[in-house]
mmCIF entry with sequence, helices, sheets and N, C-alpha, C, O atoms, coordinates in Angstrom:
data_MODEL
# 
_entry.id   MODEL 
# 
_entity.id                         1 
_entity.type                       polymer 
_entity.pdbx_number_of_molecules   1 
# 
_entity_poly.entity_id                      1 
_entity_poly.type                           'polypeptide(L)' 
_entity_poly.nstd_linkage                   no 
_entity_poly.nstd_monomer                   no 
_entity_poly.pdbx_seq_one_letter_code       
;(UNK)(UNK)(UNK)(UNK)(UNK)(UNK)(UNK)(UNK)(UNK)(UNK)(UNK)(UNK)(UNK)(UNK)(UNK)(UNK)
(UNK)(UNK)(UNK)(UNK)(UNK)(UNK)(UNK)(UNK)(UNK)(UNK)(UNK)(UNK)(UNK)(UNK)(UNK)(UNK)
(UNK)(UNK)(UNK)(UNK)(UNK)(UNK)(UNK)(UNK)(UNK)(UNK)(UNK)(UNK)(UNK)(UNK)(UNK)(UNK)
(UNK)
;
_entity_poly.pdbx_seq_one_letter_code_can   XXXXXXXXXXXXXXXXXXXXXXXXXXXXXXXXXXXXXXXXXXXXXXXXX 
_entity_poly.pdbx_strand_id                 A 
# 
loop_
_entity_poly_seq.entity_id 
_entity_poly_seq.num 
_entity_poly_seq.mon_id 
_entity_poly_seq.hetero 
1 1  UNK n 
1 2  UNK n 
1 3  UNK n 
1 4  UNK n 
1 5  UNK n 
1 6  UNK n 
1 7  UNK n 
1 8  UNK n 
1 9  UNK n 
1 10 UNK n 
1 11 UNK n 
1 12 UNK n 
1 13 UNK n 
1 14 UNK n 
1 15 UNK n 
1 16 UNK n 
1 17 UNK n 
1 18 UNK n 
1 19 UNK n 
1 20 UNK n 
1 21 UNK n 
1 22 UNK n 
1 23 UNK n 
1 24 UNK n 
1 25 UNK n 
1 26 UNK n 
1 27 UNK n 
1 28 UNK n 
1 29 UNK n 
1 30 UNK n 
1 31 UNK n 
1 32 UNK n 
1 33 UNK n 
1 34 UNK n 
1 35 UNK n 
1 36 UNK n 
1 37 UNK n 
1 38 UNK n 
1 39 UNK n 
1 40 UNK n 
1 41 UNK n 
1 42 UNK n 
1 43 UNK n 
1 44 UNK n 
1 45 UNK n 
1 46 UNK n 
1 47 UNK n 
1 48 UNK n 
1 49 UNK n 
# 
_struct_asym.id          A 
_struct_asym.entity_id   1 
# 
loop_
_struct_conf.conf_type_id 
_struct_conf.id 
_struct_conf.pdbx_PDB_helix_id 
_struct_conf.beg_label_comp_id 
_struct_conf.beg_label_asym_id 
_struct_conf.beg_label_seq_id 
_struct_conf.pdbx_beg_PDB_ins_code 
_struct_conf.end_label_comp_id 
_struct_conf.end_label_asym_id 
_struct_conf.end_label_seq_id 
_struct_conf.pdbx_end_PDB_ins_code 
_struct_conf.beg_auth_comp_id 
_struct_conf.beg_auth_asym_id 
_struct_conf.beg_auth_seq_id 
_struct_conf.end_auth_comp_id 
_struct_conf.end_auth_asym_id 
_struct_conf.end_auth_seq_id 
_struct_conf.pdbx_PDB_helix_class 
_struct_conf.details 
_struct_conf.pdbx_PDB_helix_length 
HELX_P HELX_P1 AA1 UNK A 3  ? UNK A 10 ? UNK A 3  UNK A 10 1 ? 8  
HELX_P HELX_P2 AA2 UNK A 29 ? UNK A 48 ? UNK A 29 UNK A 48 1 ? 20 
# 
_struct_conf_type.id          HELX_P 
_struct_conf_type.criteria    ? 
_struct_conf_type.reference   ? 
# 
loop_
_atom_site.group_PDB 
_atom_site.id 
_atom_site.type_symbol 
_atom_site.label_atom_id 
_atom_site.label_alt_id 
_atom_site.label_comp_id 
_atom_site.label_asym_id 
_atom_site.label_entity_id 
_atom_site.label_seq_id 
_atom_site.pdbx_PDB_ins_code 
_atom_site.Cartn_x 
_atom_site.Cartn_y 
_atom_site.Cartn_z 
_atom_site.occupancy 
_atom_site.B_iso_or_equiv 
_atom_site.pdbx_formal_charge 
_atom_site.auth_seq_id 
_atom_site.auth_comp_id 
_atom_site.auth_asym_id 
_atom_site.auth_atom_id 
_atom_site.pdbx_PDB_model_num 
ATOM 1   N N  . UNK A 1 1  ? -36.836 85.154 10.325 1.00 0.00 ? 1  UNK A N  1 
ATOM 2   C CA . UNK A 1 1  ? -38.040 84.451 9.930  1.00 0.00 ? 1  UNK A CA 1 
ATOM 3   C C  . UNK A 1 1  ? -38.643 83.945 11.332 1.00 0.00 ? 1  UNK A C  1 
ATOM 4   O O  . UNK A 1 1  ? -37.976 83.300 12.142 1.00 0.00 ? 1  UNK A O  1 
ATOM 5   N N  . UNK A 1 2  ? -39.889 84.288 11.507 1.00 0.00 ? 2  UNK A N  1 
ATOM 6   C CA . UNK A 1 2  ? -40.596 83.865 12.678 1.00 0.00 ? 2  UNK A CA 1 
ATOM 7   C C  . UNK A 1 2  ? -41.173 82.438 12.566 1.00 0.00 ? 2  UNK A C  1 
ATOM 8   O O  . UNK A 1 2  ? -41.135 81.805 11.511 1.00 0.00 ? 2  UNK A O  1 
ATOM 9   N N  . UNK A 1 3  ? -41.678 81.991 13.647 1.00 0.00 ? 3  UNK A N  1 
ATOM 10  C CA . UNK A 1 3  ? -42.245 80.593 13.655 1.00 0.00 ? 3  UNK A CA 1 
ATOM 11  C C  . UNK A 1 3  ? -43.323 80.301 12.659 1.00 0.00 ? 3  UNK A C  1 
ATOM 12  O O  . UNK A 1 3  ? -43.307 79.285 11.964 1.00 0.00 ? 3  UNK A O  1 
ATOM 13  N N  . UNK A 1 4  ? -44.329 81.279 12.600 1.00 0.00 ? 4  UNK A N  1 
ATOM 14  C CA . UNK A 1 4  ? -45.417 81.122 11.676 1.00 0.00 ? 4  UNK A CA 1 
ATOM 15  C C  . UNK A 1 4  ? -44.881 81.019 10.223 1.00 0.00 ? 4  UNK A C  1 
ATOM 16  O O  . UNK A 1 4  ? -45.388 80.193 9.464  1.00 0.00 ? 4  UNK A O  1 
ATOM 17  N N  . UNK A 1 5  ? -43.887 81.818 9.815  1.00 0.00 ? 5  UNK A N  1 
ATOM 18  C CA . UNK A 1 5  ? -43.357 81.811 8.512  1.00 0.00 ? 5  UNK A CA 1 
ATOM 19  C C  . UNK A 1 5  ? -42.596 80.442 8.189  1.00 0.00 ? 5  UNK A C  1 
ATOM 20  O O  . UNK A 1 5  ? -42.639 79.887 7.090  1.00 0.00 ? 5  UNK A O  1 
ATOM 21  N N  . UNK A 1 6  ? -41.928 80.001 9.248  1.00 0.00 ? 6  UNK A N  1 
ATOM 22  C CA . UNK A 1 6  ? -41.234 78.638 9.109  1.00 0.00 ? 6  UNK A CA 1 
ATOM 23  C C  . UNK A 1 6  ? -42.200 77.566 8.831  1.00 0.00 ? 6  UNK A C  1 
ATOM 24  O O  . UNK A 1 6  ? -42.004 76.757 7.924  1.00 0.00 ? 6  UNK A O  1 
ATOM 25  N N  . UNK A 1 7  ? -43.365 77.537 9.680  1.00 0.00 ? 7  UNK A N  1 
ATOM 26  C CA . UNK A 1 7  ? -44.352 76.533 9.485  1.00 0.00 ? 7  UNK A CA 1 
ATOM 27  C C  . UNK A 1 7  ? -45.039 76.659 8.056  1.00 0.00 ? 7  UNK A C  1 
ATOM 28  O O  . UNK A 1 7  ? -45.252 75.656 7.375  1.00 0.00 ? 7  UNK A O  1 
ATOM 29  N N  . UNK A 1 8  ? -45.339 77.808 7.683  1.00 0.00 ? 8  UNK A N  1 
ATOM 30  C CA . UNK A 1 8  ? -46.036 78.013 6.374  1.00 0.00 ? 8  UNK A CA 1 
ATOM 31  C C  . UNK A 1 8  ? -44.973 77.573 5.248  1.00 0.00 ? 8  UNK A C  1 
ATOM 32  O O  . UNK A 1 8  ? -45.370 76.979 4.246  1.00 0.00 ? 8  UNK A O  1 
ATOM 33  N N  . UNK A 1 9  ? -43.719 77.854 5.421  1.00 0.00 ? 9  UNK A N  1 
ATOM 34  C CA . UNK A 1 9  ? -42.699 77.455 4.452  1.00 0.00 ? 9  UNK A CA 1 
ATOM 35  C C  . UNK A 1 9  ? -42.613 75.936 4.302  1.00 0.00 ? 9  UNK A C  1 
ATOM 36  O O  . UNK A 1 9  ? -42.492 75.425 3.188  1.00 0.00 ? 9  UNK A O  1 
ATOM 37  N N  . UNK A 1 10 ? -42.676 75.194 5.458  1.00 0.00 ? 10 UNK A N  1 
ATOM 38  C CA . UNK A 1 10 ? -42.629 73.803 5.518  1.00 0.00 ? 10 UNK A CA 1 
ATOM 39  C C  . UNK A 1 10 ? -43.911 73.199 4.911  1.00 0.00 ? 10 UNK A C  1 
ATOM 40  O O  . UNK A 1 10 ? -43.862 72.139 4.287  1.00 0.00 ? 10 UNK A O  1 
ATOM 41  N N  . UNK A 1 11 ? -45.035 73.864 5.093  1.00 0.00 ? 11 UNK A N  1 
ATOM 42  C CA . UNK A 1 11 ? -46.233 73.277 4.413  1.00 0.00 ? 11 UNK A CA 1 
ATOM 43  C C  . UNK A 1 11 ? -46.234 73.410 2.940  1.00 0.00 ? 11 UNK A C  1 
ATOM 44  O O  . UNK A 1 11 ? -47.127 72.870 2.288  1.00 0.00 ? 11 UNK A O  1 
ATOM 45  N N  . UNK A 1 12 ? -45.296 74.090 2.373  1.00 0.00 ? 12 UNK A N  1 
ATOM 46  C CA . UNK A 1 12 ? -45.260 74.215 0.909  1.00 0.00 ? 12 UNK A CA 1 
ATOM 47  C C  . UNK A 1 12 ? -44.656 72.912 0.286  1.00 0.00 ? 12 UNK A C  1 
ATOM 48  O O  . UNK A 1 12 ? -44.776 72.682 -0.917 1.00 0.00 ? 12 UNK A O  1 
ATOM 49  N N  . UNK A 1 13 ? -43.994 72.054 1.154  1.00 0.00 ? 13 UNK A N  1 
ATOM 50  C CA . UNK A 1 13 ? -43.425 70.715 0.661  1.00 0.00 ? 13 UNK A CA 1 
ATOM 51  C C  . UNK A 1 13 ? -44.620 69.853 0.203  1.00 0.00 ? 13 UNK A C  1 
ATOM 52  O O  . UNK A 1 13 ? -45.699 69.909 0.794  1.00 0.00 ? 13 UNK A O  1 
ATOM 53  N N  . UNK A 1 14 ? -44.417 69.095 -0.810 1.00 0.00 ? 14 UNK A N  1 
ATOM 54  C CA . UNK A 1 14 ? -45.402 68.167 -1.276 1.00 0.00 ? 14 UNK A CA 1 
ATOM 55  C C  . UNK A 1 14 ? -45.488 66.865 -0.453 1.00 0.00 ? 14 UNK A C  1 
ATOM 56  O O  . UNK A 1 14 ? -46.500 66.165 -0.398 1.00 0.00 ? 14 UNK A O  1 
ATOM 57  N N  . UNK A 1 15 ? -44.339 66.615 0.173  1.00 0.00 ? 15 UNK A N  1 
ATOM 58  C CA . UNK A 1 15 ? -44.196 65.325 1.007  1.00 0.00 ? 15 UNK A CA 1 
ATOM 59  C C  . UNK A 1 15 ? -43.384 65.557 2.281  1.00 0.00 ? 15 UNK A C  1 
ATOM 60  O O  . UNK A 1 15 ? -42.625 66.524 2.347  1.00 0.00 ? 15 UNK A O  1 
ATOM 61  N N  . UNK A 1 16 ? -43.511 64.761 3.220  1.00 0.00 ? 16 UNK A N  1 
ATOM 62  C CA . UNK A 1 16 ? -42.678 64.876 4.328  1.00 0.00 ? 16 UNK A CA 1 
ATOM 63  C C  . UNK A 1 16 ? -41.266 64.583 3.979  1.00 0.00 ? 16 UNK A C  1 
ATOM 64  O O  . UNK A 1 16 ? -41.028 63.863 3.010  1.00 0.00 ? 16 UNK A O  1 
ATOM 65  N N  . UNK A 1 17 ? -40.322 65.085 4.690  1.00 0.00 ? 17 UNK A N  1 
ATOM 66  C CA . UNK A 1 17 ? -38.928 64.823 4.508  1.00 0.00 ? 17 UNK A CA 1 
ATOM 67  C C  . UNK A 1 17 ? -38.406 63.963 5.574  1.00 0.00 ? 17 UNK A C  1 
ATOM 68  O O  . UNK A 1 17 ? -39.093 63.744 6.572  1.00 0.00 ? 17 UNK A O  1 
ATOM 69  N N  . UNK A 1 18 ? -37.155 63.428 5.419  1.00 0.00 ? 18 UNK A N  1 
ATOM 70  C CA . UNK A 1 18 ? -36.598 62.590 6.430  1.00 0.00 ? 18 UNK A CA 1 
ATOM 71  C C  . UNK A 1 18 ? -36.277 63.430 7.731  1.00 0.00 ? 18 UNK A C  1 
ATOM 72  O O  . UNK A 1 18 ? -36.132 62.857 8.811  1.00 0.00 ? 18 UNK A O  1 
ATOM 73  N N  . UNK A 1 19 ? -36.174 64.744 7.608  1.00 0.00 ? 19 UNK A N  1 
ATOM 74  C CA . UNK A 1 19 ? -35.789 65.611 8.682  1.00 0.00 ? 19 UNK A CA 1 
ATOM 75  C C  . UNK A 1 19 ? -37.026 66.398 9.298  1.00 0.00 ? 19 UNK A C  1 
ATOM 76  O O  . UNK A 1 19 ? -36.857 67.143 10.263 1.00 0.00 ? 19 UNK A O  1 
ATOM 77  N N  . UNK A 1 20 ? -38.231 66.219 8.735  1.00 0.00 ? 20 UNK A N  1 
ATOM 78  C CA . UNK A 1 20 ? -39.452 66.810 9.377  1.00 0.00 ? 20 UNK A CA 1 
ATOM 79  C C  . UNK A 1 20 ? -40.663 66.194 8.992  1.00 0.00 ? 20 UNK A C  1 
ATOM 80  O O  . UNK A 1 20 ? -40.778 65.734 7.856  1.00 0.00 ? 20 UNK A O  1 
ATOM 81  N N  . UNK A 1 21 ? -41.600 66.137 9.837  1.00 0.00 ? 21 UNK A N  1 
ATOM 82  C CA . UNK A 1 21 ? -42.988 65.740 9.632  1.00 0.00 ? 21 UNK A CA 1 
ATOM 83  C C  . UNK A 1 21 ? -43.927 66.374 10.682 1.00 0.00 ? 21 UNK A C  1 
ATOM 84  O O  . UNK A 1 21 ? -43.480 66.815 11.741 1.00 0.00 ? 21 UNK A O  1 
ATOM 85  N N  . UNK A 1 22 ? -45.130 66.406 10.390 1.00 0.00 ? 22 UNK A N  1 
ATOM 86  C CA . UNK A 1 22 ? -46.112 67.030 11.242 1.00 0.00 ? 22 UNK A CA 1 
ATOM 87  C C  . UNK A 1 22 ? -46.914 66.041 11.974 1.00 0.00 ? 22 UNK A C  1 
ATOM 88  O O  . UNK A 1 22 ? -47.406 65.082 11.379 1.00 0.00 ? 22 UNK A O  1 
ATOM 89  N N  . UNK A 1 23 ? -47.082 66.241 13.342 1.00 0.00 ? 23 UNK A N  1 
ATOM 90  C CA . UNK A 1 23 ? -47.878 65.407 14.145 1.00 0.00 ? 23 UNK A CA 1 
ATOM 91  C C  . UNK A 1 23 ? -48.823 66.242 14.969 1.00 0.00 ? 23 UNK A C  1 
ATOM 92  O O  . UNK A 1 23 ? -48.536 67.422 15.169 1.00 0.00 ? 23 UNK A O  1 
ATOM 93  N N  . UNK A 1 24 ? -49.922 65.726 15.459 1.00 0.00 ? 24 UNK A N  1 
ATOM 94  C CA . UNK A 1 24 ? -50.801 66.514 16.278 1.00 0.00 ? 24 UNK A CA 1 
ATOM 95  C C  . UNK A 1 24 ? -51.280 65.552 17.398 1.00 0.00 ? 24 UNK A C  1 
ATOM 96  O O  . UNK A 1 24 ? -51.212 64.330 17.265 1.00 0.00 ? 24 UNK A O  1 
ATOM 97  N N  . UNK A 1 25 ? -51.771 66.167 18.516 1.00 0.00 ? 25 UNK A N  1 
ATOM 98  C CA . UNK A 1 25 ? -52.317 65.511 19.622 1.00 0.00 ? 25 UNK A CA 1 
ATOM 99  C C  . UNK A 1 25 ? -51.376 64.577 20.327 1.00 0.00 ? 25 UNK A C  1 
ATOM 100 O O  . UNK A 1 25 ? -51.760 63.466 20.692 1.00 0.00 ? 25 UNK A O  1 
ATOM 101 N N  . UNK A 1 26 ? -50.107 65.021 20.533 1.00 0.00 ? 26 UNK A N  1 
ATOM 102 C CA . UNK A 1 26 ? -49.190 64.153 21.337 1.00 0.00 ? 26 UNK A CA 1 
ATOM 103 C C  . UNK A 1 26 ? -49.196 64.615 22.708 1.00 0.00 ? 26 UNK A C  1 
ATOM 104 O O  . UNK A 1 26 ? -48.668 65.692 22.982 1.00 0.00 ? 26 UNK A O  1 
ATOM 105 N N  . UNK A 1 27 ? -49.772 63.866 23.639 1.00 0.00 ? 27 UNK A N  1 
ATOM 106 C CA . UNK A 1 27 ? -49.936 64.259 25.000 1.00 0.00 ? 27 UNK A CA 1 
ATOM 107 C C  . UNK A 1 27 ? -48.916 63.550 25.967 1.00 0.00 ? 27 UNK A C  1 
ATOM 108 O O  . UNK A 1 27 ? -48.656 64.042 27.064 1.00 0.00 ? 27 UNK A O  1 
ATOM 109 N N  . UNK A 1 28 ? -48.374 62.431 25.545 1.00 0.00 ? 28 UNK A N  1 
ATOM 110 C CA . UNK A 1 28 ? -47.433 61.697 26.431 1.00 0.00 ? 28 UNK A CA 1 
ATOM 111 C C  . UNK A 1 28 ? -46.073 62.320 26.337 1.00 0.00 ? 28 UNK A C  1 
ATOM 112 O O  . UNK A 1 28 ? -45.441 62.243 25.283 1.00 0.00 ? 28 UNK A O  1 
ATOM 113 N N  . UNK A 1 29 ? -45.589 62.939 27.401 1.00 0.00 ? 29 UNK A N  1 
ATOM 114 C CA . UNK A 1 29 ? -44.409 63.702 27.416 1.00 0.00 ? 29 UNK A CA 1 
ATOM 115 C C  . UNK A 1 29 ? -43.200 62.856 27.071 1.00 0.00 ? 29 UNK A C  1 
ATOM 116 O O  . UNK A 1 29 ? -42.399 63.305 26.251 1.00 0.00 ? 29 UNK A O  1 
ATOM 117 N N  . UNK A 1 30 ? -43.001 61.684 27.622 1.00 0.00 ? 30 UNK A N  1 
ATOM 118 C CA . UNK A 1 30 ? -41.919 60.806 27.345 1.00 0.00 ? 30 UNK A CA 1 
ATOM 119 C C  . UNK A 1 30 ? -41.853 60.300 25.998 1.00 0.00 ? 30 UNK A C  1 
ATOM 120 O O  . UNK A 1 30 ? -40.761 60.140 25.453 1.00 0.00 ? 30 UNK A O  1 
ATOM 121 N N  . UNK A 1 31 ? -43.029 60.014 25.376 1.00 0.00 ? 31 UNK A N  1 
ATOM 122 C CA . UNK A 1 31 ? -42.962 59.506 23.938 1.00 0.00 ? 31 UNK A CA 1 
ATOM 123 C C  . UNK A 1 31 ? -42.601 60.656 23.043 1.00 0.00 ? 31 UNK A C  1 
ATOM 124 O O  . UNK A 1 31 ? -41.837 60.496 22.091 1.00 0.00 ? 31 UNK A O  1 
ATOM 125 N N  . UNK A 1 32 ? -43.162 61.857 23.349 1.00 0.00 ? 32 UNK A N  1 
ATOM 126 C CA . UNK A 1 32 ? -42.978 62.948 22.490 1.00 0.00 ? 32 UNK A CA 1 
ATOM 127 C C  . UNK A 1 32 ? -41.458 63.355 22.620 1.00 0.00 ? 32 UNK A C  1 
ATOM 128 O O  . UNK A 1 32 ? -40.869 63.756 21.616 1.00 0.00 ? 32 UNK A O  1 
ATOM 129 N N  . UNK A 1 33 ? -40.826 63.263 23.804 1.00 0.00 ? 33 UNK A N  1 
ATOM 130 C CA . UNK A 1 33 ? -39.412 63.605 23.977 1.00 0.00 ? 33 UNK A CA 1 
ATOM 131 C C  . UNK A 1 33 ? -38.543 62.639 23.199 1.00 0.00 ? 33 UNK A C  1 
ATOM 132 O O  . UNK A 1 33 ? -37.559 63.056 22.588 1.00 0.00 ? 33 UNK A O  1 
ATOM 133 N N  . UNK A 1 34 ? -38.882 61.352 23.206 1.00 0.00 ? 34 UNK A N  1 
ATOM 134 C CA . UNK A 1 34 ? -38.123 60.368 22.464 1.00 0.00 ? 34 UNK A CA 1 
ATOM 135 C C  . UNK A 1 34 ? -38.221 60.658 20.850 1.00 0.00 ? 34 UNK A C  1 
ATOM 136 O O  . UNK A 1 34 ? -37.268 60.529 20.081 1.00 0.00 ? 34 UNK A O  1 
ATOM 137 N N  . UNK A 1 35 ? -39.388 61.023 20.519 1.00 0.00 ? 35 UNK A N  1 
ATOM 138 C CA . UNK A 1 35 ? -39.684 61.257 19.126 1.00 0.00 ? 35 UNK A CA 1 
ATOM 139 C C  . UNK A 1 35 ? -38.850 62.460 18.562 1.00 0.00 ? 35 UNK A C  1 
ATOM 140 O O  . UNK A 1 35 ? -38.226 62.417 17.502 1.00 0.00 ? 35 UNK A O  1 
ATOM 141 N N  . UNK A 1 36 ? -38.919 63.540 19.407 1.00 0.00 ? 36 UNK A N  1 
ATOM 142 C CA . UNK A 1 36 ? -38.136 64.761 19.082 1.00 0.00 ? 36 UNK A CA 1 
ATOM 143 C C  . UNK A 1 36 ? -36.695 64.470 19.057 1.00 0.00 ? 36 UNK A C  1 
ATOM 144 O O  . UNK A 1 36 ? -35.990 64.988 18.191 1.00 0.00 ? 36 UNK A O  1 
ATOM 145 N N  . UNK A 1 37 ? -36.202 63.672 19.951 1.00 0.00 ? 37 UNK A N  1 
ATOM 146 C CA . UNK A 1 37 ? -34.754 63.288 19.874 1.00 0.00 ? 37 UNK A CA 1 
ATOM 147 C C  . UNK A 1 37 ? -34.408 62.519 18.708 1.00 0.00 ? 37 UNK A C  1 
ATOM 148 O O  . UNK A 1 37 ? -33.349 62.702 18.107 1.00 0.00 ? 37 UNK A O  1 
ATOM 149 N N  . UNK A 1 38 ? -35.308 61.623 18.351 1.00 0.00 ? 38 UNK A N  1 
ATOM 150 C CA . UNK A 1 38 ? -34.943 60.746 17.026 1.00 0.00 ? 38 UNK A CA 1 
ATOM 151 C C  . UNK A 1 38 ? -34.950 61.667 15.821 1.00 0.00 ? 38 UNK A C  1 
ATOM 152 O O  . UNK A 1 38 ? -34.121 61.538 14.919 1.00 0.00 ? 38 UNK A O  1 
ATOM 153 N N  . UNK A 1 39 ? -35.939 62.642 15.814 1.00 0.00 ? 39 UNK A N  1 
ATOM 154 C CA . UNK A 1 39 ? -36.026 63.524 14.627 1.00 0.00 ? 39 UNK A CA 1 
ATOM 155 C C  . UNK A 1 39 ? -34.839 64.465 14.597 1.00 0.00 ? 39 UNK A C  1 
ATOM 156 O O  . UNK A 1 39 ? -34.348 64.790 13.516 1.00 0.00 ? 39 UNK A O  1 
ATOM 157 N N  . UNK A 1 40 ? -34.359 64.915 15.755 1.00 0.00 ? 40 UNK A N  1 
ATOM 158 C CA . UNK A 1 40 ? -33.172 65.703 15.783 1.00 0.00 ? 40 UNK A CA 1 
ATOM 159 C C  . UNK A 1 40 ? -31.858 64.944 15.328 1.00 0.00 ? 40 UNK A C  1 
ATOM 160 O O  . UNK A 1 40 ? -30.982 65.489 14.658 1.00 0.00 ? 40 UNK A O  1 
ATOM 161 N N  . UNK A 1 41 ? -31.813 63.687 15.741 1.00 0.00 ? 41 UNK A N  1 
ATOM 162 C CA . UNK A 1 41 ? -30.725 62.927 15.259 1.00 0.00 ? 41 UNK A CA 1 
ATOM 163 C C  . UNK A 1 41 ? -30.766 62.669 13.789 1.00 0.00 ? 41 UNK A C  1 
ATOM 164 O O  . UNK A 1 41 ? -29.715 62.690 13.149 1.00 0.00 ? 41 UNK A O  1 
ATOM 165 N N  . UNK A 1 42 ? -31.919 62.424 13.210 1.00 0.00 ? 42 UNK A N  1 
ATOM 166 C CA . UNK A 1 42 ? -32.046 62.316 11.725 1.00 0.00 ? 42 UNK A CA 1 
ATOM 167 C C  . UNK A 1 42 ? -31.645 63.529 10.966 1.00 0.00 ? 42 UNK A C  1 
ATOM 168 O O  . UNK A 1 42 ? -30.974 63.496 9.934  1.00 0.00 ? 42 UNK A O  1 
ATOM 169 N N  . UNK A 1 43 ? -32.154 64.735 11.613 1.00 0.00 ? 43 UNK A N  1 
ATOM 170 C CA . UNK A 1 43 ? -31.771 65.962 10.953 1.00 0.00 ? 43 UNK A CA 1 
ATOM 171 C C  . UNK A 1 43 ? -30.300 66.236 11.022 1.00 0.00 ? 43 UNK A C  1 
ATOM 172 O O  . UNK A 1 43 ? -29.721 66.681 10.031 1.00 0.00 ? 43 UNK A O  1 
ATOM 173 N N  . UNK A 1 44 ? -29.654 65.987 12.165 1.00 0.00 ? 44 UNK A N  1 
ATOM 174 C CA . UNK A 1 44 ? -28.148 66.123 12.233 1.00 0.00 ? 44 UNK A CA 1 
ATOM 175 C C  . UNK A 1 44 ? -27.486 65.258 11.279 1.00 0.00 ? 44 UNK A C  1 
ATOM 176 O O  . UNK A 1 44 ? -26.544 65.692 10.617 1.00 0.00 ? 44 UNK A O  1 
ATOM 177 N N  . UNK A 1 45 ? -27.924 64.005 11.147 1.00 0.00 ? 45 UNK A N  1 
ATOM 178 C CA . UNK A 1 45 ? -27.293 63.027 10.133 1.00 0.00 ? 45 UNK A CA 1 
ATOM 179 C C  . UNK A 1 45 ? -27.500 63.610 8.772  1.00 0.00 ? 45 UNK A C  1 
ATOM 180 O O  . UNK A 1 45 ? -26.557 63.687 7.984  1.00 0.00 ? 45 UNK A O  1 
ATOM 181 N N  . UNK A 1 46 ? -28.664 64.009 8.479  1.00 0.00 ? 46 UNK A N  1 
ATOM 182 C CA . UNK A 1 46 ? -28.957 64.611 7.177  1.00 0.00 ? 46 UNK A CA 1 
ATOM 183 C C  . UNK A 1 46 ? -27.983 65.788 6.752  1.00 0.00 ? 46 UNK A C  1 
ATOM 184 O O  . UNK A 1 46 ? -27.559 65.880 5.600  1.00 0.00 ? 46 UNK A O  1 
ATOM 185 N N  . UNK A 1 47 ? -27.684 66.610 7.678  1.00 0.00 ? 47 UNK A N  1 
ATOM 186 C CA . UNK A 1 47 ? -26.839 67.726 7.473  1.00 0.00 ? 47 UNK A CA 1 
ATOM 187 C C  . UNK A 1 47 ? -25.338 67.344 7.290  1.00 0.00 ? 47 UNK A C  1 
ATOM 188 O O  . UNK A 1 47 ? -24.590 67.965 6.536  1.00 0.00 ? 47 UNK A O  1 
ATOM 189 N N  . UNK A 1 48 ? -24.973 66.320 8.007  1.00 0.00 ? 48 UNK A N  1 
ATOM 190 C CA . UNK A 1 48 ? -23.559 65.939 7.921  1.00 0.00 ? 48 UNK A CA 1 
ATOM 191 C C  . UNK A 1 48 ? -23.159 65.142 6.544  1.00 0.00 ? 48 UNK A C  1 
ATOM 192 O O  . UNK A 1 48 ? -21.979 65.017 6.217  1.00 0.00 ? 48 UNK A O  1 
ATOM 193 N N  . UNK A 1 49 ? -24.142 64.661 5.836  1.00 0.00 ? 49 UNK A N  1 
ATOM 194 C CA . UNK A 1 49 ? -23.797 63.930 4.648  1.00 0.00 ? 49 UNK A CA 1 
ATOM 195 C C  . UNK A 1 49 ? -23.935 64.656 3.419  1.00 0.00 ? 49 UNK A C  1 
ATOM 196 O O  . UNK A 1 49 ? -23.663 64.114 2.348  1.00 0.00 ? 49 UNK A O  1 
# 
């Protein structure tokens, strides 16, 4: 599955999930890095329960 197919698959969800959400226009690298780290931790937690 390529990136485009993954994004289109995620767009089929009716709501955001605790392990993904869409953002746009994030230009501050440090803030984006912290956010990605937090989302990664949430996804890892979701998988382990």
